[in-house]
N, C-alpha and C positions, 0 to 999 in steps of 0.2 A: 250547217255543219254542227253548230252547238246543239241544235235540236236533235240530231242523230245521236250525239254523245249522251245527251240527257235521256233520250229514250232507251239507249242501250244500258245506261246506268240504272234506270228505273226497272228495266226488265231483269237485270242481274239482281237487284235488290228484291224484286218480287219473287224471283226463284229462290233466293236465299232466305226470305222471310218465313218464319215458322208459324206466326199467328196471324189471324185476320187483321188485328190492329197494326201489325208490322206491314202487312200488305197495303192497308189503307194509307199508312204514312208514306210508303214508297210511291203509291199512286198520286198522293197529294204533292209530293216532291216533283214527280214527273210533270204533273199539270202545271205547277209553278214554273218549272224550267221551260215548258212549252210557251207559257204566257210571256215570260221574259224574252224568249227568243223571238216571238211574234212582235213584241214591242220594239225590240232592237231592229228587226227587219223593216218595220214601219218607219222608224226614225231614219234609217239609212235611205229608204225610198224618198222620204221628204227631203233629205239633204241632197240627193242626186237631182231631184226635181228643181230645187232652189238653184243648184249649180248650173243646171241646164238653162234655166231662165236667165241667170246672170250672163252666161256665155252668149245666149241669143241676143240679149240687149247690147252686149259689147260688140258683137258682129254687126248688128243693125247700125249702131253709132259709127263704127268704122266705115261701113259701106256708104252711109250718108255723107260722111266727111270726104271720102274719096270721090264720090259723085260730084259734090260741090267743088272740089279742087279741079276736077276735070272740066266741069262747066265753066269755071272761072278762067282756066288756062286756055280754053278753046273759044272763048267769047270774042268775036270780031266786032261787036257793036261798040262803037266809040262812046255812045251815050251811057253805057254801063261801066265805062272805065274813066272816071274823072281825071 
């Protein structure tokens, strides 16, 4: 979304610019905005990946705990229950 806003602003600036220097400055601003937006998206992707990893590890731990509880609760072997 920010990228679209930056591109629209750059286009408006480009159309309003009277000199090549003004147009170059507007283009540089648009490129900077695109770079910053790309970095923000990359950071968001990394955060989502980290959260997914954490969630997966939590589910794995809970599943293992539940499986061990069921195994202990249904174990009929007297040798394993001192």
